C-alpha positions in Angstrom: 198.8 342.6 100.5 195.5 343.5 98.7 192.3 342.8 100.5 188.6 343.2 99.8 185.7 342.9 102.2 182.1 342.0 102.4 179.4 339.5 102.4 175.8 339.8 103.5 174.1 337.5 106.1 170.6 337.8 107.7 170.3 341.4 106.6 173.5 342.4 108.3 176.6 343.3 106.5 179.5 341.2 107.9 183.1 341.8 107.0 185.4 339.1 105.9 189.1 339.5 104.9 189.8 338.0 101.5 193.4 337.8 100.4 194.0 338.3 96.7 196.8 335.8 96.6 198.8 335.3 93.4 200.7 332.3 92.2 204.2 333.6 91.2 207.0 331.7 89.6 210.5 333.2 89.8 213.8 332.0 88.3 217.2 332.6 89.8 216.0 332.7 93.4 219.2 331.4 95.2 220.6 334.9 95.7 220.4 338.6 94.7 217.3 340.2 93.2 215.6 336.8 92.6 215.9 335.8 96.2 214.6 339.1 97.4 211.7 339.0 94.9 210.8 335.6 96.3 211.0 336.8 99.9 209.0 340.0 99.4 206.3 338.1 97.5 206.0 335.5 100.3 205.8 338.3 102.9 202.8 339.7 101.0 201.0 336.4 101.2 201.5 335.1 97.7 202.3 331.5 96.8 205.8 331.3 95.2 207.7 328.7 93.2 211.4 329.5 93.1 213.7 328.0 90.5 217.4 327.7 91.1 220.3 325.5 90.3 221.1 325.1 94.0 218.0 326.1 96.0 218.1 326.3 99.8 215.4 323.8 100.7 215.5 324.8 104.4 213.7 328.0 103.4 210.5 325.9 102.9 210.3 325.4 106.7 210.0 329.1 107.2 207.2 329.7 104.6 205.5 326.4 104.6 203.1 325.5 101.8 203.3 328.9 100.3 206.8 328.2 99.0 207.7 325.6 96.4 211.4 325.2 95.4 212.4 323.4 92.2 216.0 322.6 91.4 216.6 323.4 87.7 218.8 325.2 85.2 217.1 327.7 82.9 219.4 326.5 80.1 217.8 323.1 80.3 215.3 322.9 77.4 213.3 320.4 79.5 212.9 322.7 82.5 209.4 323.8 81.5 208.2 320.2 81.4 209.8 319.6 84.8 208.0 322.6 86.3 204.6 321.6 84.9 205.0 318.0 86.1 206.3 319.0 89.6 204.1 322.0 90.4 200.9 321.4 92.3 199.3 324.6 91.0 197.0 324.5 88.0 198.0 328.0 86.9 200.6 330.8 87.1 199.5 334.4 87.6 203.0 335.9 87.3 206.1 334.5 85.7 209.3 336.4 86.6 212.2 335.5 84.4 215.0 336.8 86.6 218.0 334.4 86.1 220.9 336.0 84.2 224.6 336.1 83.8 227.3 338.7 83.0 230.4 337.2 81.4 233.3 338.5 79.2 233.3 338.7 75.5 234.9 335.5 74.2 233.2 333.3 71.7 232.1 330.8 74.5 231.0 333.8 76.7 228.7 335.1 73.9 227.1 331.6 73.5 226.4 331.1 77.1 225.3 334.7 77.7 222.8 334.7 74.8 221.5 331.2 75.9 221.0 332.3 79.5 219.9 335.9 79.1 217.8 335.7 75.9 217.0 332.3 74.5 216.2 330.5 77.8 213.7 333.0 79.3 211.9 333.3 76.0 211.4 329.5 75.5 210.7 328.9 79.2 207.8 331.4 78.9 206.5 329.7 75.7 206.6 326.3 77.5 204.7 327.7 80.5 202.0 329.5 78.4 199.4 326.7 79.2 199.6 327.6 82.9 199.6 331.3 82.2 196.5 331.0 80.0 194.5 329.6 83.0 194.3 332.9 84.9 192.4 336.1 84.2 195.4 338.5 84.3 198.5 336.6 83.2 201.9 338.4 83.3 205.2 337.3 82.0 208.0 339.5 83.4 211.6 339.7 82.1 214.4 341.3 84.1 216.4 343.0 81.4 218.9 345.9 81.7 219.3 349.5 80.6 222.6 348.2 79.1 220.4 346.6 76.5 219.3 350.0 75.2 221.1 350.9 71.9 220.3 354.6 72.3 221.6 354.7 75.8 225.0 353.0 75.0 227.5 355.9 75.3 230.5 353.9 76.5 230.7 350.6 74.7 232.2 347.5 76.4 230.4 344.5 77.9 229.3 343.6 74.4 227.9 340.1 75.1 225.8 341.3 78.0 224.5 344.4 76.2 223.7 342.4 73.0 221.9 339.6 75.0 219.7 342.1 76.7 219.0 344.0 73.5 218.0 340.7 71.9 215.8 339.8 74.9 214.1 343.2 74.5 213.3 342.5 70.9 212.1 339.0 71.6 209.6 340.2 74.2 208.4 343.1 72.2 207.5 340.6 69.5 205.9 338.3 72.2 203.7 341.2 73.2 202.2 341.1 69.7 202.3 337.4 69.1 200.5 336.6 72.4 198.2 339.6 72.8 196.3 337.9 75.7 199.6 337.9 77.8 200.9 341.0 79.5 204.6 340.8 78.6 206.7 343.2 80.7 210.4 344.3 80.5 212.1 345.8 83.6 215.5 347.2 84.3 216.1 346.6 88.1 218.5 349.4 88.6 222.2 349.1 89.6 221.8 346.8 92.5 224.3 345.5 95.2 224.5 341.9 94.0 227.3 339.6 93.0 226.8 341.0 89.4 226.3 344.7 90.4 229.1 344.8 92.9 229.4 346.6 96.3 229.6 350.1 94.7 226.0 349.8 93.4 223.7 352.4 94.9 220.6 350.2 95.3 219.8 347.6 97.9 218.0 344.5 96.6 215.0 345.2 98.8 214.5 348.7 97.2 214.7 347.2 93.7 212.5 344.2 94.4 209.8 346.3 96.1 209.7 348.7 93.2 209.6 345.9 90.7 206.8 344.0 92.5 204.7 347.2 92.9 204.9 347.9 89.2 204.3 344.3 88.2 201.1 344.0 90.1 199.9 347.4 89.0 200.7 346.9 85.3 197.8 346.8 82.9 197.6 345.4 79.3 198.6 348.8 78.0 202.0 348.3 79.5 202.6 345.1 77.6 205.8 345.3 75.4 207.1 348.4 77.3 210.7 348.8 78.7 210.7 350.4 82.1 212.9 350.8 85.2 212.1 349.5 88.7 210.8 353.0 89.5 208.5 353.2 86.5 210.6 355.3 84.1 210.3 354.5 80.4 213.6 353.6 78.8 214.6 354.1 75.2 215.2 351.1 73.0 
């Protein structure tokens, strides 16, 4: 957790710890990377709002007023309004669009995958722009995938997932130009041991989440519209 020190009183420099706390909203926090991002942010002293279809409200007891949980589906076009009306904060410093799915390649799978992985995070961000505008260094983060890289595709397969992430990358690259005041960031979290990544994945959720959060908080406006891994490597489009 970042700290700064210092105020002057009666000619003597006294030291006071000031926590640079952020207000962070994360989608898909019931499990996997999203849950770990939420937990690591809370451990660092930030205020977090977690969005999930089935949140575990017992977690609020552990973190107290620093944690707000809202039950909601990112595919609900009214979710943004629900968040704004429910949230007690008057701004969001960091929005992390983490919720995503990996399905097969049937017609219905394509529809649901594009809605969840591409359309929903884009429009949720647009709906929350009023809260992001109220802070000095607003960041909208999108958890994408290296599988959305056209240049990197050397094996084919998983077409709906690949295409949905490629579409998300294009949408957020455009967002970085359309909303120049907003730091729009795309991150590949790595191959992580989650229900989506499977047990053979080499990364633990904690390693991925810590790397992501470190880069998110360190990112400057020059990083807006870039496509990077959790460790900071730039990926090809």
